N, C-alpha and C positions, 0 to 999 in steps of 0.2 A: 589827492595832495592836500586839499582843505581838511579832509577827515583826519589825516596824519597830524596836521598843525593843531587841531582841536584836541586830539587824543594825547599828544605829548605833554602839554601843560597839565592836563587832568592827571596823567600818570605821575608826573613830577610832584604835584601837590598831594596826591594819595600817598606816595612814598615818603614825603615829608611828614605827613600825619602819622605814619607808622613809626618813623624815627622818633617823633616827639613822644609817642606812646611808650616806646622802648626806653627813652630817657627818663620818663616819669617813673616807670617801674624800677629802673636801674637805681635812681636816687633813693627809693624806698629800700631796695636791696642793700645798697652801700651803708645806709644809716643803720640798718639792723646788723650788718656785718661788723661795723666799726664800734658799735656800743660794747661796753664791758660789763658782764660777759656777753658775747655775741648771741643773738637769737638764731641758733643754727637751724632749727626746723622751719622757721619762717623764711630764712635765707634759702633753704633747699626748695621750698615751694615756690618762692619768687623766682629762683633761678630757672625752674622748669617753665614758668610763664615767659621769661625773657628769651629762652632758647626757642620757644614756639614762635614768638614775635620775630626773632632773627631769621627764621625760614622765609619770611616775607620781604626781607630786605631786597632792594632793587638789584644789588650786585649778584644776587643768587637767582632772581626770578626772571630777568630779561637781559638782553645784550645792552649794556649801558652806552649812552651817547656822550659826546664831548660836553654837552650841556649839563650832564649829571655829575661831572667830576667832583665838585665840592660836596655834593650829597653822598656820593660813593665813599669819599675819604672819611666823612663823618660816620657813616655806617660801619666802615672797616674799623675805625678807632673804637667805636662802641662795642662792636662784636669782639674785638680783641680783649677789651677790658672785662667784658662779661665772662669770657672763657678763662681769663687769667684768675679772676676772683673765684670762678667755679673750680679751678684747679686747686687753689689755696683752701677753699671751703671743703673740698674732699679730704684734705689733710686734717682739718679741724674735726671733721666727722669720722676720722679714722677709717676711711674707705679707700683702700689702695686700688680697687677696680675702677672706681669713679675717677681717681687721680689719673690712671692710665688713659682713660677715655678722653678726659678734658685736656690732658697734655698733648695727646695726638692731634687734637683739633687746634689748640692754640699755637702749636709748633709751626703750622703752616703760615701763620701771620708773621713769624720771625724770619722765615727762610725765603719767602717769595710773595711779593705784593704786586707783581706784574707791572702794569702801567700806572698803578697808584701807590707809589712808595710812601710808607708811613714813617713818622719820626720814631726814634728808638723809645722803647718802653722801659721804665724804671724797674718793672717787675721781671723783665726778660731773664737776666742772669740769676736772680734768686730762684726762678722757676726751673731754669736749665740745670742749676746746681741741685735742686730738689730731685729732679729726674735722675741725675747721676747717682745721688745717694740712694734713691729707690732701687736702682738696678744693683747697686752694691748689696743692699739689704736682702734682695732676692737672689743673691749669688749668681747674677747674670753678668759675668765679667766680660765676655765677648761683646755683648751689647753695650756695656759701659764704655769700652774703648772705641766702639763704632760711633757712639754719640759724642764722645770727647773729641774725636777727629773732626766732627762737624762744627765745633766751636773754634773760632780763630785762635791761633797759638798765642797771640798777644793778650788774649783775654783769659788765659790759663792762670794768670796772676791775680785775677779778680777774686775777691775774698769768698764769693759764693761758689766759684768753680774750684779755687785752690783747696778748699776744705775737703770735698769728696776725693780730690786727687791725693791729698795727704793720707786720707783714710785707706785708700786702695794700696798705697805704699806700705802702710802699717800692716795691712792684711798679708801682703806678699812677704814681708819680713817676719811675720808671726809676732809682731810687737803689740800684743793684745792689751798690755797695760797702757800704752800710748793711745790705743783706740778707745779704751774706757775713759781716759782722761779727756779725750777730745769731745766727749758728750757734754762736758761742762763749758765748752768753748765754741758752741755752734754760732754761726754768723747771724742766725735769726731763729726765733722760737719755733717756727714751723718745721725746722729740721729735726726737732727732738723726736717726733713720731717715728720717722724712718731710722733715726739713730737707735731708738729702743729696739726696733725690729732687727737692725743689724747686730746689736749686741746679743739678742736672742739667738740669731743664726750662728754667731761666733761661739756662744756658750754651748750650743748643741754640738758644734764641731769639737770643742775642747772635751766635752763629756764623752763623746764617742771615742776619743783617743784615751781618756782616762780608763774607760771600761776595758780597753785592750791592754793597757800598760800596768794597771794595778788591780789587786783584789779588794783593797780597802784603802781609805785615807783618813787621817785625823781631821776633825771638823775645821780646825784652824787652817790646815793646808788646803782643804777643799774650798773653803771660802776664798782664799787667796787665788787659787788656780782658776776658779770659775768666775772670778771678778764679781762676787756677791758681797753685799755690804752688811748683812745681818744673818744670824742663825735661822731666823724665821724665813727669809728668802731661800736659804739653803734647804730647809725642811720642805718648802713648797716645791722647789726644783727636784728634790729627791723623790717626792711622791710622783711627780710627772714622769720621772725616768724609772720608776719602780725600784729604787734603791732602798736599802735598809738604813734608817736614820737613827743613830743612837750616840754612843760615845765616839764612834767612828762612822764613816760612810762605807757601807759594804755594797759593792757593785754586783748587780744581778744581770747576767747576760745569758742569752740562749746559746747553748753549745751548738754551733753550726758545723756541719761537715765541711772539712777543708776541700776546696775545689782543686782537683788535680790538674796540673799543667801538662798538656800532652807534649812533653819536651822532644821526644823522638820525631813526632809528626812535624813540629815546628822547624826542627833542624833540617829535616828532609825537604820541606817546602823552601826554606831559605837557600839551601844548596842548589835546588832546582832552578830558582829564580836567578841565582848567580851564574849558573851554567848557561841559561838562556840569554842573559845580558852579555856574556862573553861571546856568544855566537853572533849576536847583533853587531857588536863592536868589531 
């Protein structure tokens, strides 16, 4: 019993020292992150240090007692802020894989804090909106709607959530001109990275349709349809798609054998299913 009384204070002060070390590194990280322009490589190295220190936080390394409550809450707040800035840093580094990893970690701090509820974070909805935009840019519409359902309906009017919802509606309507205009109206600068990826995805979809619908297009029409702002951009895009760029755009597509639809087989299977259903009823 005496051993336990001695060990508990020692453990507490050890954990406090680890938290103080984390806070010191975190202040250095935030200073480099907030400067203009941010020192991204320094931030990346410092973030790795912070995540290593986080693995020694008491809420991860042992079963916390009631006496640890204030310490645990401080650790959780620091851990959440580290992962939030790590998520945003991934966008500044143009690293979607890192964004996915950091978002998966920070998301747990928004959804469930167990016995240690945390105050709301100002970065929560900008980051949740970023994830929705990321899913749109990746054309992962099913996951987009799954994540959207996890956000309270009353928060769908939040500017950071409303923006990707509107973009998804534009996609469904095929209103690509509105989608293009929305790039200039992002709620925060960090959204621009995924907006550019989304526009590239949309542009490739439009290009696929053009190749099937036309043999060639005048430059003026191609610029308008592909939502490009200059002939130089169109020339670069044409090279990427292996199109002939001159007075007109000439589409080059591989002649693919048309896939035959086994109509008789499908009709037979459908009629068989109908007959079996009729027997069951």
